[in-house]
Steps between C-alpha positions, in 0.01 A plus 500: 500500500866487596567196280312660212712816526823300531410310183423829324833643614683193373334542160666843469876433524578842353261685732149625447181586682257282697157663531242378752148640479170422671147589399159450659270324253140383494431158348147470361298178499579405139875547541497335843327192359758476218783520756334272759493784752234666708392839363618796703798719574856378448849644490700455180876472551728555202877447497679610185869502415719589205660155489575286199231243575532124509580249231182336367569164668555663842192716458286193427613329823475802731194369685579129493471379864840328499675834455390611846565175684135500607430195284739287709343624826151407379619159375643418845158559656331234283 
């Protein structure tokens, strides 16, 4: 959460608002199956900021394992 908020802050060099909300939700069987989850109660966490967003290339690589360093840790275990 802290890293997420720091990134949001950095995306707003001229200031802005970071909004964090939570919501209790119920996931039915059909939705759960589509998401590979068990049906039941979950908490939805939403973090929203007024930042400028990321360039397309950076946005496409946001979840690439090498960005976190985790890829190298896993590779060392093999």
